[in-house]
C-alpha positions as a LaTeX table, in Angstrom:
\begin{tabular}{lrrr}
\hline
Residue & $x$ (\AA) & $y$ (\AA) & $z$ (\AA) \\
\hline
Met1 & 132.91 & 156.14 & 43.17 \\
Asn2 & 130.31 & 154.89 & 45.28 \\
Pro3 & 131.40 & 153.00 & 48.53 \\
Ser4 & 130.27 & 149.25 & 46.82 \\
Gln5 & 132.52 & 150.24 & 43.95 \\
Leu6 & 135.30 & 151.06 & 45.99 \\
Thr7 & 135.18 & 147.91 & 48.17 \\
Ala8 & 135.10 & 146.47 & 44.64 \\
Ala9 & 137.90 & 148.04 & 43.39 \\
Ile10 & 139.93 & 147.50 & 46.85 \\
Phe11 & 139.22 & 143.82 & 46.71 \\
Cys12 & 140.54 & 143.58 & 42.92 \\
Leu13 & 143.42 & 145.60 & 43.97 \\
Thr14 & 144.38 & 143.41 & 46.80 \\
Leu15 & 144.02 & 140.32 & 44.76 \\
Ile16 & 146.44 & 141.83 & 42.12 \\
Leu17 & 148.82 & 142.68 & 45.03 \\
Ile18 & 148.72 & 138.94 & 46.58 \\
Ala19 & 149.46 & 137.73 & 42.95 \\
Ser20 & 152.33 & 139.89 & 42.17 \\
Gly21 & 153.81 & 139.47 & 45.64 \\
Cys22 & 153.72 & 135.74 & 45.40 \\
Thr23 & 155.33 & 135.30 & 41.62 \\
Asp24 & 158.57 & 134.41 & 43.25 \\
Pro25 & 158.63 & 131.44 & 46.21 \\
Lys26 & 162.01 & 133.13 & 47.58 \\
Glu27 & 160.21 & 136.17 & 48.08 \\
Thr28 & 157.16 & 134.89 & 49.88 \\
Pro29 & 157.44 & 136.43 & 53.27 \\
Leu30 & 154.91 & 134.10 & 55.27 \\
Glu31 & 155.01 & 130.10 & 55.82 \\
Thr32 & 152.54 & 127.82 & 56.84 \\
Ala33 & 153.83 & 126.33 & 60.39 \\
Ser34 & 152.90 & 123.25 & 59.14 \\
Glu35 & 149.63 & 121.23 & 57.54 \\
Gln36 & 148.46 & 120.50 & 61.03 \\
Thr37 & 145.04 & 122.30 & 61.49 \\
Thr38 & 145.23 & 122.80 & 65.52 \\
Pro39 & 148.31 & 124.85 & 66.75 \\
Thr40 & 151.02 & 123.47 & 69.02 \\
Thr41 & 150.40 & 124.41 & 72.78 \\
Thr42 & 153.88 & 124.19 & 73.91 \\
Gln43 & 156.18 & 127.35 & 74.52 \\
Asn44 & 158.33 & 128.11 & 71.11 \\
Thr45 & 161.82 & 127.69 & 71.78 \\
Val46 & 164.09 & 129.56 & 69.99 \\
Thr47 & 168.00 & 129.24 & 69.80 \\
Gln48 & 169.54 & 132.45 & 70.20 \\
Ser49 & 172.24 & 133.99 & 68.05 \\
Gly50 & 174.38 & 136.17 & 70.36 \\
Gln51 & 172.24 & 139.38 & 69.05 \\
Asn52 & 169.85 & 141.64 & 71.24 \\
Leu53 & 166.36 & 141.71 & 69.65 \\
Thr54 & 165.02 & 145.48 & 70.37 \\
Val55 & 161.42 & 146.27 & 70.16 \\
His56 & 160.46 & 149.67 & 69.79 \\
Phe57 & 156.78 & 150.93 & 71.13 \\
Leu58 & 156.80 & 154.32 & 69.66 \\
Asp59 & 154.76 & 157.10 & 70.92 \\
Val60 & 152.54 & 158.24 & 68.22 \\
Asp61 & 149.89 & 159.72 & 69.85 \\
Gln62 & 146.47 & 157.48 & 69.75 \\
Gly63 & 147.72 & 155.16 & 67.68 \\
Asp64 & 150.16 & 152.06 & 67.00 \\
Ser65 & 153.69 & 151.57 & 65.62 \\
Ile66 & 156.19 & 149.35 & 66.62 \\
Leu67 & 159.49 & 148.70 & 65.37 \\
Leu68 & 161.56 & 145.13 & 65.66 \\
Glu69 & 165.70 & 145.14 & 65.29 \\
Ile70 & 168.13 & 142.19 & 65.39 \\
Asp71 & 170.94 & 141.68 & 63.24 \\
Gly72 & 170.70 & 144.62 & 61.08 \\
Lys73 & 166.78 & 143.37 & 60.03 \\
Ser74 & 164.17 & 145.27 & 61.08 \\
Met75 & 160.08 & 145.05 & 61.20 \\
Leu76 & 157.46 & 147.94 & 61.17 \\
Val77 & 154.36 & 146.69 & 62.50 \\
Asp78 & 151.98 & 149.74 & 62.06 \\
Ser79 & 152.63 & 153.64 & 61.58 \\
Gly80 & 150.07 & 155.69 & 63.35 \\
Glu81 & 148.15 & 158.40 & 61.94 \\
Ser82 & 148.66 & 160.55 & 59.27 \\
Asp83 & 150.61 & 163.23 & 61.11 \\
Gln84 & 152.66 & 160.53 & 62.70 \\
Gly85 & 154.22 & 159.64 & 59.26 \\
Lys86 & 157.07 & 161.88 & 59.62 \\
Val87 & 157.48 & 160.98 & 63.76 \\
Val88 & 157.88 & 157.15 & 62.62 \\
Thr89 & 160.04 & 158.21 & 59.58 \\
Ala90 & 162.65 & 160.40 & 61.66 \\
Tyr91 & 162.89 & 157.46 & 64.43 \\
Leu92 & 163.57 & 154.76 & 61.86 \\
Gln93 & 165.96 & 157.28 & 60.21 \\
Asn94 & 167.52 & 157.80 & 63.30 \\
Gln95 & 168.06 & 154.37 & 64.12 \\
Gly96 & 170.49 & 153.83 & 60.64 \\
Ile97 & 167.40 & 152.36 & 58.90 \\
Ser98 & 167.16 & 152.89 & 55.00 \\
Thr99 & 165.56 & 149.34 & 54.47 \\
Leu100 & 162.60 & 147.48 & 56.08 \\
Asp101 & 162.76 & 143.89 & 55.58 \\
Tyr102 & 159.16 & 143.79 & 56.73 \\
Val103 & 156.04 & 146.17 & 57.29 \\
Val104 & 152.78 & 144.74 & 58.45 \\
Ala105 & 149.69 & 146.28 & 58.51 \\
Thr106 & 147.43 & 145.12 & 61.47 \\
His107 & 144.24 & 146.22 & 60.25 \\
Pro108 & 143.11 & 149.35 & 57.94 \\
His109 & 142.05 & 151.78 & 60.61 \\
Ser110 & 143.64 & 155.08 & 60.18 \\
Asp111 & 145.37 & 155.00 & 63.47 \\
His112 & 147.36 & 152.11 & 62.43 \\
Ile113 & 147.99 & 152.99 & 58.64 \\
Gly114 & 147.60 & 156.41 & 58.36 \\
Gly115 & 151.24 & 157.07 & 58.12 \\
Met116 & 151.97 & 154.24 & 56.16 \\
Asn117 & 152.57 & 155.84 & 52.62 \\
Glu118 & 154.89 & 158.19 & 54.44 \\
Ile119 & 157.12 & 154.83 & 55.29 \\
Leu120 & 156.70 & 153.42 & 51.82 \\
Asn121 & 157.98 & 156.18 & 50.03 \\
Asn122 & 160.85 & 157.05 & 52.28 \\
Phe123 & 162.23 & 153.15 & 52.84 \\
Gln124 & 162.81 & 150.49 & 50.99 \\
Val125 & 160.23 & 147.51 & 51.67 \\
Glu126 & 161.01 & 144.04 & 51.18 \\
His127 & 158.09 & 142.67 & 52.07 \\
Phe128 & 154.32 & 143.87 & 53.25 \\
Val129 & 151.78 & 141.90 & 55.29 \\
Asp130 & 148.35 & 142.82 & 55.62 \\
Ser131 & 145.23 & 141.22 & 57.15 \\
Gly132 & 143.96 & 140.82 & 53.73 \\
Tyr133 & 140.45 & 142.53 & 54.98 \\
Pro134 & 139.36 & 145.22 & 52.26 \\
His135 & 138.21 & 148.57 & 53.49 \\
Thr136 & 136.49 & 151.49 & 52.18 \\
Ser137 & 138.82 & 154.19 & 53.15 \\
Lys138 & 140.99 & 156.39 & 50.96 \\
Thr139 & 143.76 & 155.78 & 53.42 \\
Tyr140 & 143.90 & 152.12 & 52.63 \\
Glu141 & 143.23 & 152.51 & 49.33 \\
Asn142 & 146.30 & 154.80 & 48.84 \\
Met143 & 148.20 & 152.73 & 50.44 \\
Leu144 & 147.53 & 149.69 & 48.31 \\
Thr145 & 148.35 & 151.88 & 45.13 \\
Thr146 & 151.96 & 152.59 & 46.60 \\
Ile147 & 152.21 & 149.08 & 47.24 \\
Asp148 & 151.29 & 148.36 & 43.91 \\
Gln149 & 153.12 & 151.42 & 41.94 \\
Lys150 & 156.30 & 150.15 & 43.93 \\
Asn151 & 156.04 & 146.70 & 42.85 \\
Ile152 & 156.47 & 145.56 & 46.73 \\
Pro153 & 155.66 & 141.95 & 47.19 \\
Phe154 & 152.46 & 141.75 & 49.36 \\
Gln155 & 150.99 & 138.94 & 51.53 \\
Val156 & 147.82 & 138.27 & 53.40 \\
Ala157 & 148.24 & 136.85 & 56.78 \\
Gln158 & 146.61 & 133.94 & 58.11 \\
Ala159 & 146.25 & 132.25 & 61.57 \\
Gly160 & 148.76 & 129.41 & 61.45 \\
Gln161 & 151.46 & 131.03 & 59.01 \\
Lys162 & 154.94 & 132.02 & 60.61 \\
Ile163 & 156.82 & 135.10 & 59.24 \\
Asp164 & 160.55 & 134.38 & 58.33 \\
Phe165 & 162.18 & 137.53 & 59.89 \\
Asp166 & 165.08 & 136.24 & 61.26 \\
Pro167 & 166.58 & 132.53 & 61.88 \\
Ala168 & 166.75 & 133.05 & 65.47 \\
Val169 & 163.38 & 134.74 & 66.04 \\
Asp170 & 160.02 & 132.71 & 65.90 \\
Ile171 & 156.92 & 134.82 & 64.61 \\
Glu172 & 153.50 & 133.38 & 64.53 \\
Val173 & 150.59 & 134.92 & 63.04 \\
Leu174 & 147.76 & 134.23 & 65.52 \\
Asn175 & 144.78 & 135.99 & 63.72 \\
Pro176 & 143.22 & 136.69 & 61.37 \\
Thr177 & 141.72 & 133.35 & 60.62 \\
Lys178 & 140.22 & 132.49 & 57.15 \\
Thr179 & 136.56 & 133.91 & 58.10 \\
Tyr180 & 136.77 & 137.47 & 58.92 \\
Ser181 & 135.13 & 139.21 & 61.74 \\
Glu182 & 132.32 & 142.21 & 60.57 \\
Asp183 & 134.55 & 144.11 & 63.17 \\
Leu184 & 137.71 & 145.34 & 61.44 \\
Asn185 & 139.55 & 145.17 & 64.67 \\
Glu186 & 138.89 & 141.48 & 65.26 \\
Asn187 & 140.53 & 141.12 & 61.83 \\
Ser188 & 144.10 & 142.42 & 63.44 \\
Val189 & 146.81 & 140.60 & 62.48 \\
Val190 & 148.19 & 139.37 & 65.72 \\
Leu191 & 151.98 & 138.11 & 66.53 \\
Lys192 & 153.51 & 136.02 & 69.20 \\
Val193 & 157.11 & 137.19 & 68.51 \\
Thr194 & 159.82 & 134.71 & 70.51 \\
Tyr195 & 163.63 & 134.87 & 71.03 \\
Gly196 & 164.73 & 132.25 & 73.31 \\
Thr197 & 163.03 & 132.28 & 76.47 \\
Thr198 & 161.33 & 135.79 & 76.01 \\
Ser199 & 158.55 & 136.48 & 74.16 \\
Phe200 & 156.21 & 139.28 & 72.83 \\
Leu201 & 152.20 & 139.36 & 72.22 \\
Leu202 & 151.09 & 141.94 & 69.66 \\
Met203 & 147.43 & 142.23 & 69.89 \\
Gly204 & 146.94 & 145.15 & 67.24 \\
Asp205 & 143.17 & 146.48 & 68.33 \\
Ala206 & 141.78 & 142.76 & 68.41 \\
Gly207 & 139.16 & 142.21 & 71.55 \\
Leu208 & 137.44 & 140.00 & 73.21 \\
Glu209 & 135.94 & 137.86 & 70.30 \\
Thr210 & 139.55 & 137.41 & 68.92 \\
Glu211 & 140.97 & 136.45 & 72.18 \\
Glu212 & 138.15 & 133.64 & 72.64 \\
Arg213 & 138.99 & 132.81 & 69.35 \\
Ile214 & 143.09 & 132.12 & 70.07 \\
Met215 & 142.49 & 130.48 & 73.41 \\
Lys216 & 139.82 & 128.19 & 72.14 \\
Ala217 & 142.21 & 127.29 & 68.88 \\
Gly218 & 144.93 & 126.06 & 71.44 \\
Tyr219 & 147.26 & 128.99 & 70.78 \\
Asn220 & 149.77 & 129.29 & 73.40 \\
Val221 & 149.73 & 132.97 & 74.61 \\
Asp222 & 151.80 & 133.14 & 77.37 \\
Ser223 & 153.83 & 136.16 & 77.08 \\
Asp224 & 156.84 & 137.89 & 79.17 \\
Ile225 & 155.54 & 141.54 & 77.21 \\
Leu226 & 152.18 & 142.23 & 76.00 \\
Lys227 & 150.98 & 144.79 & 73.53 \\
Val228 & 147.69 & 145.27 & 74.71 \\
Gly229 & 144.76 & 145.37 & 72.34 \\
His230 & 142.89 & 148.44 & 71.15 \\
His231 & 144.81 & 151.01 & 73.62 \\
Ala232 & 143.27 & 149.36 & 76.83 \\
Ser233 & 139.30 & 149.92 & 75.75 \\
Arg234 & 137.01 & 147.93 & 77.48 \\
Ser235 & 136.43 & 145.52 & 74.22 \\
Gly236 & 139.34 & 143.77 & 74.98 \\
Ser237 & 141.88 & 142.57 & 77.53 \\
Gly238 & 139.64 & 139.82 & 79.22 \\
Ala239 & 140.09 & 138.48 & 82.68 \\
Leu240 & 140.67 & 134.99 & 81.19 \\
Phe241 & 142.73 & 135.88 & 78.27 \\
Ile242 & 144.84 & 138.35 & 80.51 \\
Ser243 & 145.19 & 135.38 & 83.13 \\
Ala244 & 146.32 & 132.72 & 80.34 \\
Val245 & 149.09 & 135.74 & 78.74 \\
Ser246 & 150.19 & 136.14 & 82.33 \\
Pro247 & 152.42 & 139.03 & 81.20 \\
Glu248 & 155.45 & 140.57 & 83.49 \\
Val249 & 154.93 & 144.06 & 81.38 \\
Ser250 & 151.98 & 145.74 & 79.65 \\
Val251 & 152.48 & 148.17 & 77.09 \\
Ile252 & 149.69 & 150.56 & 75.98 \\
Glu253 & 149.83 & 152.64 & 73.18 \\
Val254 & 147.72 & 155.44 & 73.68 \\
Gly255 & 147.18 & 159.31 & 73.44 \\
Ala256 & 147.33 & 161.84 & 76.09 \\
Gly257 & 143.64 & 163.18 & 76.77 \\
Asn258 & 142.31 & 160.87 & 74.27 \\
Asp259 & 138.46 & 161.27 & 73.16 \\
Tyr260 & 137.89 & 157.66 & 73.70 \\
Gly261 & 138.60 & 157.30 & 77.40 \\
His262 & 141.70 & 154.60 & 77.09 \\
Pro263 & 143.06 & 153.28 & 78.85 \\
His264 & 139.70 & 152.13 & 80.65 \\
Ala265 & 140.02 & 152.02 & 84.50 \\
Glu266 & 138.63 & 148.60 & 84.59 \\
Ile267 & 141.26 & 147.54 & 82.45 \\
Leu268 & 144.32 & 149.19 & 83.65 \\
Glu269 & 143.29 & 147.96 & 86.98 \\
Arg270 & 142.97 & 144.51 & 85.46 \\
Leu271 & 146.72 & 144.92 & 83.79 \\
Gln272 & 148.39 & 146.48 & 86.90 \\
Lys273 & 147.36 & 143.62 & 89.29 \\
Ala274 & 149.05 & 141.13 & 86.95 \\
Ser275 & 152.23 & 143.23 & 85.42 \\
Lys276 & 154.21 & 146.19 & 85.53 \\
Val277 & 152.26 & 148.70 & 83.11 \\
Tyr278 & 153.74 & 151.19 & 80.69 \\
Arg279 & 152.10 & 154.04 & 78.35 \\
Thr280 & 153.28 & 155.92 & 75.77 \\
Asp281 & 151.09 & 158.93 & 77.00 \\
Leu282 & 153.05 & 158.83 & 80.23 \\
Asp283 & 156.24 & 157.06 & 79.30 \\
Gly284 & 156.81 & 157.89 & 75.60 \\
Thr285 & 158.40 & 155.72 & 73.29 \\
Ile286 & 159.14 & 152.29 & 75.37 \\
Thr287 & 161.78 & 150.47 & 74.25 \\
Val288 & 162.40 & 146.65 & 75.42 \\
Thr289 & 165.68 & 144.97 & 74.42 \\
Thr290 & 166.35 & 140.94 & 75.12 \\
Asp291 & 169.30 & 138.89 & 74.71 \\
Gly292 & 166.75 & 136.01 & 74.45 \\
Ser293 & 167.39 & 135.27 & 78.56 \\
Thr294 & 166.73 & 138.69 & 80.25 \\
Tyr295 & 165.11 & 141.98 & 78.80 \\
Thr296 & 165.08 & 145.57 & 80.21 \\
Val297 & 162.67 & 148.07 & 79.48 \\
Lys298 & 163.63 & 151.67 & 78.81 \\
Thr299 & 161.08 & 154.76 & 78.71 \\
Glu300 & 161.80 & 157.89 & 77.06 \\
Lys301 & 160.50 & 160.28 & 79.14 \\
Thr302 & 161.43 & 159.07 & 82.55 \\
Gly303 & 164.64 & 156.99 & 81.52 \\
Thr304 & 163.07 & 154.36 & 83.95 \\
Ile305 & 164.63 & 150.74 & 83.37 \\
Ser306 & 163.37 & 147.50 & 84.81 \\
Ser307 & 164.30 & 144.35 & 84.42 \\
Arg308 & 162.84 & 140.57 & 84.24 \\
Asn309 & 163.70 & 140.12 & 87.86 \\
Gly310 & 161.31 & 142.65 & 88.69 \\
Thr311 & 163.91 & 145.41 & 90.18 \\
Tyr312 & 163.54 & 148.88 & 88.91 \\
Thr313 & 166.11 & 151.78 & 88.68 \\
Ser314 & 166.24 & 155.25 & 87.46 \\
Thr315 & 168.68 & 156.89 & 85.03 \\
Asp316 & 169.20 & 160.20 & 84.45 \\
Ser317 & 165.85 & 162.04 & 83.54 \\
Thr318 & 164.51 & 165.28 & 82.05 \\
Asn319 & 161.73 & 165.20 & 84.90 \\
Glu320 & 164.19 & 165.73 & 87.90 \\
Glu321 & 162.16 & 168.66 & 88.87 \\
Ser322 & 159.11 & 166.55 & 89.98 \\
Glu323 & 159.19 & 165.21 & 93.03 \\
Thr324 & 157.27 & 162.18 & 92.31 \\
Pro325 & 158.74 & 159.78 & 89.93 \\
Ser326 & 156.74 & 159.41 & 86.36 \\
Ser327 & 157.25 & 156.01 & 86.84 \\
Ala328 & 155.24 & 156.40 & 90.28 \\
Lys329 & 152.73 & 158.44 & 88.31 \\
Ser330 & 151.72 & 155.70 & 85.95 \\
Thr331 & 150.54 & 153.80 & 89.05 \\
Val332 & 148.38 & 156.45 & 90.16 \\
Tyr333 & 144.89 & 156.91 & 88.35 \\
Val334 & 141.31 & 158.16 & 88.32 \\
Ser335 & 139.95 & 154.45 & 88.95 \\
Asp336 & 135.76 & 155.61 & 89.61 \\
Leu337 & 133.73 & 158.23 & 89.34 \\
Asn338 & 129.91 & 158.76 & 90.76 \\
Leu339 & 128.35 & 161.58 & 88.87 \\
Gln340 & 125.31 & 161.14 & 91.02 \\
Asp341 & 126.49 & 160.60 & 94.70 \\
Glu342 & 129.41 & 163.06 & 93.48 \\
Trp343 & 132.69 & 161.42 & 94.33 \\
Val344 & 135.69 & 160.69 & 92.45 \\
Gln345 & 138.19 & 158.18 & 93.36 \\
Ile346 & 142.10 & 158.26 & 92.69 \\
Ser347 & 144.02 & 154.45 & 93.07 \\
Asn348 & 147.86 & 153.98 & 93.68 \\
Thr349 & 148.18 & 150.38 & 92.69 \\
Gly350 & 152.63 & 150.91 & 92.67 \\
Ser351 & 154.57 & 149.51 & 95.41 \\
Ser352 & 155.72 & 152.89 & 96.52 \\
Pro353 & 153.60 & 155.47 & 98.19 \\
Val354 & 152.98 & 158.83 & 95.87 \\
Ser355 & 152.76 & 162.38 & 97.07 \\
Leu356 & 149.84 & 164.28 & 95.84 \\
Asn357 & 150.59 & 167.67 & 97.06 \\
Gly358 & 149.54 & 170.27 & 94.53 \\
Trp359 & 147.87 & 167.85 & 92.16 \\
Lys360 & 144.24 & 168.71 & 90.83 \\
Ile361 & 141.29 & 167.03 & 89.74 \\
Glu362 & 139.06 & 168.99 & 87.16 \\
Asp363 & 136.13 & 168.25 & 85.55 \\
Glu364 & 135.16 & 168.51 & 82.06 \\
Gly365 & 135.93 & 172.05 & 80.30 \\
Asn366 & 137.80 & 172.62 & 83.76 \\
Lys367 & 135.32 & 174.50 & 85.33 \\
His368 & 136.10 & 173.11 & 88.62 \\
Ala369 & 139.19 & 172.10 & 90.88 \\
Tyr370 & 140.14 & 170.52 & 93.74 \\
Thr371 & 144.06 & 170.71 & 94.68 \\
Phe372 & 145.53 & 168.05 & 97.09 \\
Gln373 & 147.24 & 169.81 & 99.96 \\
Ser374 & 149.83 & 167.64 & 101.72 \\
Tyr375 & 148.71 & 164.23 & 100.92 \\
Thr376 & 150.12 & 160.88 & 100.35 \\
Leu377 & 148.66 & 157.94 & 98.31 \\
Asn378 & 149.86 & 154.81 & 99.94 \\
Ala379 & 150.60 & 151.90 & 97.78 \\
Gly380 & 147.90 & 149.69 & 97.00 \\
Thr381 & 145.45 & 151.92 & 98.17 \\
Thr382 & 142.34 & 154.34 & 97.15 \\
Val383 & 141.01 & 158.06 & 98.30 \\
Thr384 & 137.65 & 158.89 & 97.62 \\
Val385 & 137.12 & 162.99 & 97.05 \\
Phe386 & 133.59 & 163.81 & 98.00 \\
Ile387 & 132.41 & 167.32 & 96.49 \\
Gly388 & 130.57 & 168.05 & 99.68 \\
Lys389 & 131.66 & 169.24 & 103.44 \\
Gly390 & 133.26 & 166.63 & 105.73 \\
Thr391 & 136.38 & 166.10 & 107.89 \\
Asn392 & 139.08 & 164.57 & 105.67 \\
Ser393 & 140.78 & 161.37 & 106.70 \\
Ala394 & 143.07 & 159.01 & 105.33 \\
Thr395 & 140.95 & 157.39 & 102.75 \\
Glu396 & 138.23 & 160.23 & 102.31 \\
Leu397 & 138.39 & 164.09 & 101.26 \\
Tyr398 & 135.96 & 166.52 & 101.31 \\
Trp399 & 135.98 & 169.55 & 98.16 \\
Gln400 & 133.94 & 171.07 & 100.79 \\
Leu401 & 131.16 & 172.71 & 98.19 \\
Asp402 & 127.99 & 173.95 & 98.32 \\
Asp403 & 126.47 & 172.68 & 95.30 \\
Pro404 & 127.12 & 169.65 & 92.90 \\
Ile405 & 129.57 & 169.96 & 89.84 \\
Trp406 & 129.53 & 166.58 & 87.91 \\
Asn407 & 127.13 & 166.22 & 85.13 \\
Asn408 & 124.67 & 163.50 & 85.63 \\
Asp409 & 124.11 & 163.01 & 81.98 \\
Gly410 & 127.83 & 162.61 & 81.77 \\
Asp411 & 131.21 & 164.16 & 82.75 \\
Thr412 & 135.14 & 163.59 & 82.81 \\
Ala413 & 137.30 & 163.58 & 85.47 \\
Cys414 & 141.04 & 164.66 & 85.07 \\
Leu415 & 143.89 & 164.40 & 87.07 \\
Tyr416 & 147.11 & 166.42 & 86.87 \\
Asp417 & 150.44 & 166.57 & 88.54 \\
Asp418 & 151.55 & 169.49 & 90.28 \\
Ser419 & 153.57 & 170.54 & 87.29 \\
Gly420 & 149.96 & 170.52 & 85.14 \\
Lys421 & 150.60 & 167.24 & 83.44 \\
Leu422 & 147.38 & 165.03 & 82.65 \\
Ile423 & 148.19 & 162.03 & 84.49 \\
Ser424 & 144.87 & 159.96 & 84.17 \\
Lys425 & 141.16 & 160.88 & 82.54 \\
Leu426 & 137.98 & 159.13 & 83.37 \\
Glu427 & 134.52 & 159.57 & 81.66 \\
Ser428 & 131.42 & 158.51 & 82.79 \\
\hline
\end{tabular}
């Protein structure tokens, strides 16, 4: 079957699924918010049910998977790559979940739906929500085939609709629109989740195009917790959009040492100036629990808990042997790399100084290494490490090498902590 035939086949299968999923009105998971064409610009206010809403941002390496739970109900948004399907399945089963009230596929890239067949075959799924944009991949075709075989009610999300997940939780679809983009990422299902006065914005892989469209449409994107779009790549998280969202917490789902350079240093810096940033590559699975008024954030790897009032405490952690808490490490990153002038910059955007004693900077292929000696990077400061010879100061350090090391045709600077763990990576 050639690509055009596959596209046609998938399109037809999508239409069949839509038709079969709408035969019983009681099983229709999406409702049009109103007949108006312009969305409301006021903050949604939802009555709290006395239950906690818990949102799990699962560590699925370079991919997305998010679990929402409240009052015995559960919704899964994306499932990571195919090799992460078992990871997601095990996590859900550990939560005591056997039935998923909703499964949402934000868009058909494999790092978001690769593990979906594993989910569909291990859990009873009451409703499946898709972006509706057909994709000529075997992964997407297999997913649709399984949905069809299991007769799972299937709906296409569209901006302005709402998902009837729980009476106390307002879930509004902000994207995609009726007219699809040529870019799969820009067709991502974007969800605004509101419980009481606490709100989440789940961006999928949506980028600048979608951000502009959502703001132009008049949606209220102001949210407490932002699931950053497209793994914090340069294709999204525009300055105006982040200002409009004004998140207190930003969550980046990203794989350690990935080949894409995610998160991008510029975007990371923008998010860190606006919010407290958590990353699955550094923090593991990140869990946000809210009663609708307050919320707490707990991370798998560090046990760090933060609350709405901005205070941070640390519970028992498996990383006690490290002198620098991982929550502090997440604020230290490679912020710039100049291949021609042979220097690299390391920044600390946190509120506390971080000891870099024993930390290393290495180039691509780990051919050269610079080790920090008795150096502390103060909060809100940057240090520049030059390749050549010179006198060290608080803001400038020297590798003391005679020859250049950075490849002017392209290179990567990697920052490792004193235990050898990759903390940050920047390609230039």
